[in-house]
N, CA, C and O atoms as a GROMACS GRO file, in nm:
protein
  404
    1MET      N    1   6.909   5.244   1.200
    1MET     CA    2   6.960   5.158   1.305
    1MET      C    3   6.942   5.010   1.269
    1MET      O    4   7.032   4.928   1.288
    2LEU      N    5   6.824   4.978   1.218
    2LEU     CA    6   6.797   4.840   1.181
    2LEU      C    7   6.885   4.797   1.064
    2LEU      O    8   6.931   4.683   1.059
    3LEU      N    9   6.909   4.888   0.971
    3LEU     CA   10   6.996   4.856   0.858
    3LEU      C   11   7.138   4.825   0.907
    3LEU      O   12   7.202   4.733   0.857
    4ALA      N   13   7.185   4.901   1.003
    4ALA     CA   14   7.319   4.877   1.058
    4ALA      C   15   7.326   4.741   1.125
    4ALA      O   16   7.425   4.669   1.112
    5LEU      N   17   7.220   4.705   1.198
    5LEU     CA   18   7.216   4.574   1.263
    5LEU      C   19   7.216   4.461   1.161
    5LEU      O   20   7.285   4.361   1.178
    6ILE      N   21   7.140   4.478   1.054
    6ILE     CA   22   7.136   4.377   0.949
    6ILE      C   23   7.271   4.365   0.880
    6ILE      O   24   7.314   4.255   0.846
    7GLN      N   25   7.338   4.477   0.858
    7GLN     CA   26   7.470   4.473   0.796
    7GLN      C   27   7.574   4.408   0.887
    7GLN      O   28   7.661   4.335   0.839
    8ILE      N   29   7.565   4.433   1.016
    8ILE     CA   30   7.657   4.369   1.111
    8ILE      C   31   7.635   4.219   1.113
    8ILE      O   32   7.731   4.142   1.111
    9ILE      N   33   7.508   4.176   1.116
    9ILE     CA   34   7.479   4.034   1.114
    9ILE      C   35   7.528   3.971   0.983
    9ILE      O   36   7.581   3.860   0.984
   10GLY      N   37   7.511   4.041   0.872
   10GLY     CA   38   7.561   3.992   0.744
   10GLY      C   39   7.711   3.977   0.743
   10GLY      O   40   7.764   3.880   0.687
   11TYR      N   41   7.780   4.071   0.804
   11TYR     CA   42   7.926   4.064   0.813
   11TYR      C   43   7.969   3.945   0.898
   11TYR      O   44   8.062   3.873   0.862
   12LEU      N   45   7.901   3.924   1.011
   12LEU     CA   46   7.933   3.812   1.097
   12LEU      C   47   7.903   3.678   1.028
   12LEU      O   48   7.978   3.581   1.044
   13VAL      N   49   7.796   3.674   0.951
   13VAL     CA   50   7.763   3.553   0.874
   13VAL      C   51   7.874   3.523   0.775
   13VAL      O   52   7.913   3.407   0.760
   14SER      N   53   7.925   3.624   0.707
   14SER     CA   54   8.032   3.600   0.610
   14SER      C   55   8.161   3.555   0.679
   14SER      O   56   8.234   3.473   0.624
   15ILE      N   57   8.189   3.607   0.797
   15ILE     CA   58   8.308   3.563   0.871
   15ILE      C   59   8.295   3.418   0.913
   15ILE      O   60   8.387   3.339   0.893
   16VAL      N   61   8.180   3.382   0.971
   16VAL     CA   62   8.160   3.244   1.015
   16VAL      C   63   8.162   3.149   0.895
   16VAL      O   64   8.217   3.040   0.904
   17SER      N   65   8.103   3.190   0.784
   17SER     CA   66   8.104   3.106   0.664
   17SER      C   67   8.247   3.084   0.614
   17SER      O   68   8.282   2.973   0.573
   18THR      N   69   8.328   3.187   0.617
   18THR     CA   70   8.467   3.175   0.576
   18THR      C   71   8.543   3.081   0.668
   18THR      O   72   8.623   3.000   0.622
   19VAL      N   73   8.520   3.093   0.798
   19VAL     CA   74   8.588   3.005   0.894
   19VAL      C   75   8.546   2.859   0.872
   19VAL      O   76   8.629   2.769   0.882
   20VAL      N   77   8.418   2.836   0.842
   20VAL     CA   78   8.371   2.700   0.814
   20VAL      C   79   8.441   2.644   0.690
   20VAL      O   80   8.482   2.528   0.689
   21ILE      N   81   8.455   2.724   0.586
   21ILE     CA   82   8.521   2.679   0.463
   21ILE      C   83   8.669   2.651   0.488
   21ILE      O   84   8.723   2.553   0.438
   22VAL      N   85   8.735   2.737   0.566
   22VAL     CA   86   8.877   2.716   0.599
   22VAL      C   87   8.893   2.586   0.679
   22VAL      O   88   8.986   2.509   0.654
   23GLN      N   89   8.804   2.563   0.774
   23GLN     CA   90   8.811   2.440   0.852
   23GLN      C   91   8.790   2.317   0.763
   23GLN      O   92   8.858   2.216   0.779
   24PHE      N   93   8.697   2.327   0.670
   24PHE     CA   94   8.672   2.216   0.578
   24PHE      C   95   8.796   2.186   0.494
   24PHE      O   96   8.835   2.070   0.480
   25ILE      N   97   8.856   2.289   0.438
   25ILE     CA   98   8.976   2.269   0.355
   25ILE      C   99   9.090   2.212   0.438
   25ILE      O  100   9.162   2.122   0.392
   26LEU      N  101   9.108   2.263   0.559
   26LEU     CA  102   9.215   2.212   0.645
   26LEU      C  103   9.189   2.067   0.684
   26LEU      O  104   9.283   1.988   0.694
   27SER      N  105   9.062   2.031   0.706
   27SER     CA  106   9.033   1.892   0.740
   27SER      C  107   9.065   1.799   0.622
   27SER      O  108   9.111   1.687   0.643
   28LEU      N  109   9.040   1.846   0.500
   28LEU     CA  110   9.077   1.765   0.384
   28LEU      C  111   9.228   1.751   0.372
   28LEU      O  112   9.279   1.643   0.341
   29LEU      N  113   9.300   1.859   0.396
   29LEU     CA  114   9.446   1.853   0.390
   29LEU      C  115   9.502   1.759   0.496
   29LEU      O  116   9.599   1.688   0.470
   30ILE      N  117   9.441   1.759   0.614
   30ILE     CA  118   9.485   1.668   0.720
   30ILE      C  119   9.450   1.524   0.684
   30ILE      O  120   9.530   1.434   0.705
   31ALA      N  121   9.330   1.503   0.630
   31ALA     CA  122   9.286   1.368   0.598
   31ALA      C  123   9.372   1.303   0.490
   31ALA      O  124   9.396   1.182   0.493
   32PHE      N  125   9.419   1.383   0.395
   32PHE     CA  126   9.501   1.330   0.286
   32PHE      C  127   9.650   1.345   0.310
   32PHE      O  128   9.730   1.332   0.218
   33ASN      N  129   9.688   1.373   0.435
   33ASN     CA  130   9.828   1.385   0.478
   33ASN      C  131   9.908   1.488   0.399
   33ASN      O  132  10.028   1.471   0.379
   34VAL      N  133   9.842   1.594   0.355
   34VAL     CA  134   9.916   1.704   0.293
   34VAL      C  135   9.982   1.786   0.401
   34VAL      O  136  10.097   1.829   0.387
   35VAL      N  137   9.909   1.808   0.510
   35VAL     CA  138   9.966   1.872   0.630
   35VAL      C  139   9.946   1.775   0.746
   35VAL      O  140   9.860   1.687   0.741
   36ASN      N  141  10.026   1.793   0.849
   36ASN     CA  142  10.026   1.700   0.960
   36ASN      C  143  10.000   1.775   1.090
   36ASN      O  144  10.049   1.886   1.109
   37LEU      N  145   9.923   1.713   1.179
   37LEU     CA  146   9.893   1.776   1.308
   37LEU      C  147  10.013   1.777   1.401
   37LEU      O  148  10.007   1.840   1.507
   38SER      N  149  10.121   1.708   1.366
   38SER     CA  150  10.241   1.716   1.449
   38SER      C  151  10.312   1.850   1.431
   38SER      O  152  10.396   1.887   1.514
   39ASN      N  153  10.281   1.922   1.324
   39ASN     CA  154  10.330   2.058   1.305
   39ASN      C  155  10.255   2.149   1.403
   39ASN      O  156  10.132   2.151   1.403
   40ASN      N  157  10.327   2.223   1.484
   40ASN     CA  158  10.264   2.305   1.588
   40ASN      C  159  10.172   2.412   1.531
   40ASN      O  160  10.066   2.438   1.588
   41PHE      N  161  10.210   2.473   1.421
   41PHE     CA  162  10.127   2.577   1.362
   41PHE      C  163   9.996   2.520   1.312
   41PHE      O  164   9.889   2.577   1.337
   42VAL      N  165  10.003   2.409   1.240
   42VAL     CA  166   9.882   2.344   1.187
   42VAL      C  167   9.792   2.300   1.301
   42VAL      O  168   9.671   2.318   1.295
   43ALA      N  169   9.852   2.242   1.405
   43ALA     CA  170   9.773   2.196   1.519
   43ALA      C  171   9.704   2.312   1.590
   43ALA      O  172   9.589   2.300   1.630
   44SER      N  173   9.774   2.424   1.606
   44SER     CA  174   9.713   2.538   1.675
   44SER      C  175   9.602   2.600   1.591
   44SER      O  176   9.499   2.641   1.645
   45VAL      N  177   9.621   2.608   1.460
   45VAL     CA  178   9.514   2.660   1.373
   45VAL      C  179   9.394   2.567   1.376
   45VAL      O  180   9.280   2.612   1.383
   46TRP      N  181   9.419   2.437   1.371
   46TRP     CA  182   9.310   2.338   1.372
   46TRP      C  183   9.231   2.347   1.503
   46TRP      O  184   9.108   2.348   1.501
   47HIS      N  185   9.302   2.354   1.614
   47HIS     CA  186   9.233   2.362   1.743
   47HIS      C  187   9.159   2.494   1.759
   47HIS      O  188   9.050   2.497   1.816
   48ALA      N  189   9.216   2.603   1.709
   48ALA     CA  190   9.148   2.733   1.717
   48ALA      C  191   9.020   2.733   1.635
   48ALA      O  192   8.916   2.782   1.680
   49LEU      N  193   9.026   2.678   1.514
   49LEU     CA  194   8.906   2.671   1.431
   49LEU      C  195   8.798   2.585   1.495
   49LEU      O  196   8.680   2.619   1.491
   50ASN      N  197   8.839   2.473   1.554
   50ASN     CA  198   8.742   2.387   1.622
   50ASN      C  199   8.682   2.456   1.744
   50ASN      O  200   8.562   2.441   1.770
   51MET      N  201   8.761   2.530   1.817
   51MET     CA  202   8.708   2.602   1.934
   51MET      C  203   8.610   2.710   1.892
   51MET      O  204   8.512   2.735   1.963
   52ILE      N  205   8.634   2.775   1.780
   52ILE     CA  206   8.544   2.879   1.731
   52ILE      C  207   8.413   2.818   1.682
   52ILE      O  208   8.306   2.872   1.710
   53LEU      N  209   8.420   2.708   1.609
   53LEU     CA  210   8.302   2.653   1.544
   53LEU      C  211   8.223   2.552   1.627
   53LEU      O  212   8.105   2.530   1.600
   54ASP      N  213   8.284   2.492   1.727
   54ASP     CA  214   8.214   2.391   1.806
   54ASP      C  215   8.085   2.441   1.872
   54ASP      O  216   7.987   2.368   1.872
   55PRO      N  217   8.080   2.561   1.926
   55PRO     CA  218   7.953   2.606   1.984
   55PRO      C  219   7.840   2.617   1.881
   55PRO      O  220   7.723   2.605   1.916
   56PHE      N  221   7.874   2.641   1.756
   56PHE     CA  222   7.773   2.648   1.650
   56PHE      C  223   7.736   2.510   1.598
   56PHE      O  224   7.620   2.484   1.565
   57LEU      N  225   7.836   2.421   1.588
   57LEU     CA  226   7.814   2.292   1.523
   57LEU      C  227   7.760   2.184   1.616
   57LEU      O  228   7.691   2.093   1.569
   58LYS      N  229   7.790   2.191   1.746
   58LYS     CA  230   7.744   2.085   1.837
   58LYS      C  231   7.593   2.072   1.841
   58LYS      O  232   7.543   1.960   1.834
   59PRO      N  233   7.515   2.181   1.851
   59PRO     CA  234   7.369   2.164   1.851
   59PRO      C  235   7.316   2.105   1.721
   59PRO      O  236   7.220   2.028   1.721
   60ILE      N  237   7.380   2.141   1.609
   60ILE     CA  238   7.338   2.087   1.480
   60ILE      C  239   7.369   1.938   1.474
   60ILE      O  240   7.289   1.860   1.424
   61ARG      N  241   7.485   1.897   1.525
   61ARG     CA  242   7.524   1.756   1.522
   61ARG      C  243   7.434   1.671   1.611
   61ARG      O  244   7.410   1.554   1.582
   62ARG      N  245   7.382   1.731   1.720
   62ARG     CA  246   7.292   1.656   1.807
   62ARG      C  247   7.159   1.629   1.738
   62ARG      O  248   7.097   1.525   1.760
   63ILE      N  249   7.114   1.723   1.655
   63ILE     CA  250   6.984   1.710   1.589
   63ILE      C  251   6.992   1.620   1.466
   63ILE      O  252   6.902   1.540   1.441
   64MET      N  253   7.099   1.632   1.391
   64MET     CA  254   7.112   1.558   1.265
   64MET      C  255   7.141   1.410   1.289
   64MET      O  256   7.206   1.374   1.387
   65PRO      N  257   7.092   1.325   1.200
   65PRO     CA  258   7.124   1.182   1.213
   65PRO      C  259   7.271   1.158   1.176
   65PRO      O  260   7.332   1.235   1.103
   66ASP      N  261   7.325   1.048   1.229
   66ASP     CA  262   7.463   1.012   1.200
   66ASP      C  263   7.474   0.965   1.056
   66ASP      O  264   7.404   0.874   1.014
   67THR      N  265   7.564   1.029   0.980
   67THR     CA  266   7.580   0.994   0.839
   67THR      C  267   7.711   0.920   0.814
   67THR      O  268   7.752   0.902   0.699
   68GLY      N  269   7.777   0.878   0.919
   68GLY     CA  270   7.901   0.803   0.903
   68GLY      C  271   8.021   0.896   0.892
   68GLY      O  272   8.043   0.981   0.979
   69MET      N  273   8.096   0.880   0.787
   69MET     CA  274   8.221   0.955   0.771
   69MET      C  275   8.199   1.100   0.730
   69MET      O  276   8.286   1.184   0.754
   70ILE      N  277   8.086   1.131   0.670
   70ILE     CA  278   8.062   1.265   0.618
   70ILE      C  279   7.985   1.348   0.721
   70ILE      O  280   7.881   1.305   0.771
   71ASP      N  281   8.036   1.466   0.752
   71ASP     CA  282   7.973   1.556   0.848
   71ASP      C  283   7.906   1.670   0.770
   71ASP      O  284   7.974   1.754   0.711
   72PHE      N  285   7.774   1.671   0.770
   72PHE     CA  286   7.699   1.773   0.698
   72PHE      C  287   7.666   1.894   0.783
   72PHE      O  288   7.604   1.988   0.734
   73SER      N  289   7.705   1.896   0.909
   73SER     CA  290   7.669   2.007   0.997
   73SER      C  291   7.727   2.142   0.951
   73SER      O  292   7.658   2.243   0.968
   74PRO      N  293   7.847   2.150   0.894
   74PRO     CA  294   7.893   2.281   0.845
   74PRO      C  295   7.805   2.336   0.732
   74PRO      O  296   7.782   2.456   0.725
   75ILE      N  297   7.757   2.248   0.645
   75ILE     CA  298   7.669   2.293   0.537
   75ILE      C  299   7.538   2.344   0.594
   75ILE      O  300   7.486   2.447   0.551
   76VAL      N  301   7.484   2.270   0.692
   76VAL     CA  302   7.360   2.313   0.757
   76VAL      C  303   7.379   2.448   0.827
   76VAL      O  304   7.290   2.532   0.824
   77LEU      N  305   7.495   2.468   0.889
   77LEU     CA  306   7.524   2.594   0.955
   77LEU      C  307   7.527   2.709   0.854
   77LEU      O  308   7.467   2.814   0.879
   78ILE      N  309   7.595   2.691   0.743
   78ILE     CA  310   7.603   2.798   0.642
   78ILE      C  311   7.465   2.828   0.585
   78ILE      O  312   7.430   2.945   0.569
   79VAL      N  313   7.388   2.725   0.554
   79VAL     CA  314   7.253   2.746   0.500
   79VAL      C  315   7.165   2.817   0.603
   79VAL      O  316   7.091   2.909   0.568
   80GLY      N  317   7.172   2.775   0.729
   80GLY     CA  318   7.093   2.839   0.834
   80GLY      C  319   7.130   2.985   0.853
   80GLY      O  320   7.042   3.069   0.871
   81LEU      N  321   7.258   3.016   0.850
   81LEU     CA  322   7.300   3.156   0.864
   81LEU      C  323   7.253   3.241   0.747
   81LEU      O  324   7.210   3.355   0.766
   82ARG      N  325   7.260   3.186   0.628
   82ARG     CA  326   7.212   3.260   0.510
   82ARG      C  327   7.061   3.283   0.517
   82ARG      O  328   7.013   3.389   0.478
   83ILE      N  329   6.986   3.183   0.566
   83ILE     CA  330   6.841   3.199   0.580
   83ILE      C  331   6.809   3.310   0.680
   83ILE      O  332   6.721   3.392   0.655
   84ILE      N  333   6.880   3.313   0.792
   84ILE     CA  334   6.860   3.420   0.890
   84ILE      C  335   6.891   3.555   0.829
   84ILE      O  336   6.818   3.652   0.850
   85GLN      N  337   6.999   3.562   0.753
   85GLN     CA  338   7.037   3.687   0.688
   85GLN      C  339   6.930   3.733   0.589
   85GLN      O  340   6.898   3.852   0.583
   86MET      N  341   6.874   3.641   0.512
   86MET     CA  342   6.770   3.677   0.416
   86MET      C  343   6.642   3.720   0.486
   86MET      O  344   6.575   3.814   0.442
   87LEU      N  345   6.607   3.652   0.595
   87LEU     CA  346   6.487   3.690   0.670
   87LEU      C  347   6.501   3.830   0.728
   87LEU      O  348   6.405   3.908   0.725
   88LEU      N  349   6.617   3.862   0.781
   88LEU     CA  350   6.638   3.996   0.835
   88LEU      C  351   6.634   4.103   0.725
   88LEU      O  352   6.579   4.211   0.745
   89ALA      N  353   6.691   4.072   0.609
   89ALA     CA  354   6.686   4.166   0.498
   89ALA      C  355   6.542   4.185   0.450
   89ALA      O  356   6.502   4.297   0.418
   90GLY      N  357   6.465   4.077   0.445
   90GLY     CA  358   6.324   4.087   0.407
   90GLY      C  359   6.244   4.167   0.507
   90GLY      O  360   6.156   4.245   0.469
   91LEU      N  361   6.274   4.149   0.636
   91LEU     CA  362   6.207   4.228   0.740
   91LEU      C  363   6.238   4.376   0.723
   91LEU      O  364   6.149   4.460   0.736
   92TYR      N  365   6.363   4.407   0.696
   92TYR     CA  366   6.399   4.547   0.675
   92TYR      C  367   6.327   4.604   0.553
   92TYR      O  368   6.276   4.716   0.559
   93ASN      N  369   6.322   4.529   0.443
   93ASN     CA  370   6.252   4.577   0.323
   93ASN      C  371   6.104   4.599   0.349
   93ASN      O  372   6.047   4.698   0.303
   94ASP      N  373   6.041   4.508   0.424
   94ASP     CA  374   5.899   4.524   0.457
   94ASP      C  375   5.876   4.649   0.541
   94ASP      O  376   5.782   4.724   0.516
   95LEU      N  377   5.961   4.671   0.639
   95LEU     CA  378   5.946   4.790   0.722
   95LEU      C  379   5.971   4.918   0.643
   95LEU      O  380   5.903   5.018   0.662
   96TYR      N  381   6.070   4.913   0.555
   96TYR     CA  382   6.103   5.030   0.476
   96TYR      C  383   5.992   5.064   0.377
   96TYR      O  384   5.958   5.181   0.359
   97MET      N  385   5.937   4.963   0.312
   97MET     CA  386   5.831   4.986   0.212
   97MET      C  387   5.702   5.031   0.277
   97MET      O  388   5.626   5.108   0.217
   98SER      N  389   5.675   4.986   0.399
   98SER     CA  390   5.550   5.026   0.464
   98SER      C  391   5.560   5.164   0.529
   98SER      O  392   5.461   5.215   0.581
   99GLY      N  393   5.679   5.222   0.527
   99GLY     CA  394   5.697   5.354   0.587
   99GLY      C  395   5.719   5.349   0.737
   99GLY      O  396   5.710   5.452   0.804
  100GLY      N  397   5.746   5.232   0.788
  100GLY     CA  398   5.767   5.217   0.933
  100GLY      C  399   5.900   5.272   0.980
  100GLY      O  400   5.919   5.290   1.100
  101LEU      N  401   5.991   5.298   0.890
  101LEU     CA  402   6.123   5.350   0.928
  101LEU      C  403   6.138   5.494   0.893
  101LEU      O  404   6.243   5.554   0.919
   0.00000   0.00000   0.00000
C-alpha cells in the first residue's frame, strides 16, 4: 500500500514538473514574440498553465526574495517536489529493510 502511494506521488511529481517546464518554455516563446497572447489558443493554454501552477508557486514567491526579472520559484518547486519524493522513497526503503512491511 505504501509503495503504491509513493508511486502515485512520484507520478504526480513528474506531471507537475512537466507542466512547470512547459510553462517556462511558453513564457520564453511569449517573451521573445515567437507566439502571441492575442492568439486564442496560446492565451487559453497560458492561462490554464498559470491556473494550475499558481497555487503551488504563490507560497514560494511570498517566501523568496524579489530577484527582479528572473523568477526562481518554478526551480524551487521542482527541487522541493523531488526532495519530497526522495524522502518518501527513503522512508519506504527503511520500512522495507526493517521488516515493518
